[in-house]
N, C-alpha and C positions, 0 to 999 in steps of 0.2 A: 607182532614179531620182531625180534631183534635184528639189527642189522648185520650183515655177513662180516665175519672176522677178515681183515686184510689177509691176504695169501702172497707169500714170497716165493721165489723158486722157480721150479718147473714149469707150474701154471702160467707165470708170466712170461716166461721164454716162448711158449705155445702161444700165448696171445700177441705178442711181439713178432712173431713168425707168421701170422695171418695177416696181418696189416700191410699194406704197400707202403715204400719208402718214398718220401717227397723230398725235394730239394728246399732247404731251408728259405730261400727267396721267394718261393712258390706257396706258401702258407697262407691263406687266406684267414683274416680276423675271426675268431669265434668257432674255428674249426677244429676237429679231432684230427692230428696227423702223427705220422710215424717219421722221424729225422735220424740222422745219424751223423756221427763225426768224432773228431778228437776234442777230449774236455780242456779247456782253458780255464784254472781256477782265477776268480777275480780275489780272494783272499787266500789266506794260508792254509793248508790242509788240516783237518781235524784229526783226532786219533779214536779208533774204535774202542768201545769201552772194555770188550773181553779180552781181545789180542792186543791192543795197543797198537794197531796196522795205521801208518798215516793213509788218509782216504779222503776222498770229497764227500762220500755218503756212505752211511752204514745203516743196518737194520738188524735188529735182535728179535726172534719170535721165541715164546715160551711154549711147549707142548706137554702136557699131560701124558705121560706113557705108562700103559697099563699091559695087560697080557696079549701082546701082539698087535695092539691097537694104541692110537695116539690122537689127541684131540687138542686144537690149536687153542690155547688160553689167553694170549696176549702178543702184541707185537709194538715195538717203537722204531720209528725210523727219523734219522737226523743228518743233516748234511750242509755244507755252506754252498752259496749260490756260485753257479757256474756258467761258463759259455760253452755251446758246442757249435764247432765250426767245420763246414764242410765246403766245398768248391766253390758254391753260390752265394754263401753267407754266413751269418753269425745268429745264434739262438741264444737266449738267456734262459736258464733253468734254475727253477726254485725247489730245490729236492724234498723239503720237509713232508712228510706223509706219503711219500713216494711207495712203490712197491717194487722191490729189486729182484732180480731174476738171478738165475744162476745156483751152483751149490755153496753151501756157506760151510764153515767150520762148526762142528757140534760139539757141545759138553752136555755131559750126562750127570744128573746127580741121583744118588739112590733115595728111597724113601725115609723121611725121618731125618736126612741130614741138615745140617745147620747150613743155609745158604749165608756167604759172607761177601763183601765187598758191593760191586756194583749188581751183582745177581739178586742180593737181597733187596737192594734199593728199588729196581726194577720191578720186581715180584710185588713190593707193596705200593709202587707208584701206580701200577696196573690195575690194583686191588683184585689180584686173582685169587680166586676161590677153588680148590681142587676138589673134586667129585669123591675121590678116595686118597684121602691124605695120608692114611697108614701103609698103604700098598703101592700107590703110584709112584712112580720116579718122574724126574722132570729133564727136558731136554732144552736147552738153550740153543740156538743155531744164529750165529754171527754172519752176516752177508757184507762185504764192502766192494764199493767201487773205487778204484785207484785214483790218484789225482790226475792223471795223465793218458789215461785209457781211452781207446774207441768204444764209444756207447752208442746204443741205440735208444731213443726215448720217444715214448707214444702218449699222448695228453692233449688237451684242450689249449689253443693259444688266443693270448691276447695280446694286442701290438700296443708298443709303449714308444713315447719319443726316444730316438736315438741321438744321444748327446755328441757321440764323436762325428756323427754324420752332418749333424747340425752346425758344429764347431767348423767343420772341414768347407761346409758349402756358405760362402760369404757373398753369393750372387744376389741376394735378395731375400726379403721378408714375407712376401706374398705369397710363394709358391707353400706347396703342399709341405707339411712337416715329415721328415724321413722318420720311419719308424721300424723296429726290430720287433720278432716274435719273441713272447716269453710263454714258456711253458710251466704250470705249476698245477699240484694237486688240488682238489676240491673233496668233500666229503662224498659226493656221488660219482666222481670221476676220478679218482687216484692215477698219478703220473705212474708210468712204468718205465723202469730203467733195466736195461739190461746189456 
């Protein structure tokens, strides 16, 4: 059986609403938790491929649309590493492969239309095959997370050494190494961002 296709949009928002929120400082290593706070970019923002919006993360989904029905055919998500800060601390988020919540901007293409630009590249990069190429239309939906937005993130935490805290602590080298949480996607457990 094929693995389920990544879902974005309202399904992600429903999953985020079910999980209780945890302060960043209280996240244990190896646990799945929901955190929230303001994004602080570590690098320059990127541009979304379809609208050119400056963002920290974008996701594009491609659906085959027929007679009142649609099927997800492929998706791609890309972003820059960012930090999420709340009152208790800072977590690092690596958003590649994440599932994004919220509504996106939709672009529809009629059957037989020649795709140009990024839409065409993505269609072939994801190796998409349509069931009814002569009658189905395509719907591209782009979702973005703004560079300084308030976000909610759900994922598994892995702790890494915190260089800033180590450089500030000059009391000695025998104590426990200060760490900070890092949330990222895996194939089995995608990161949720809303």
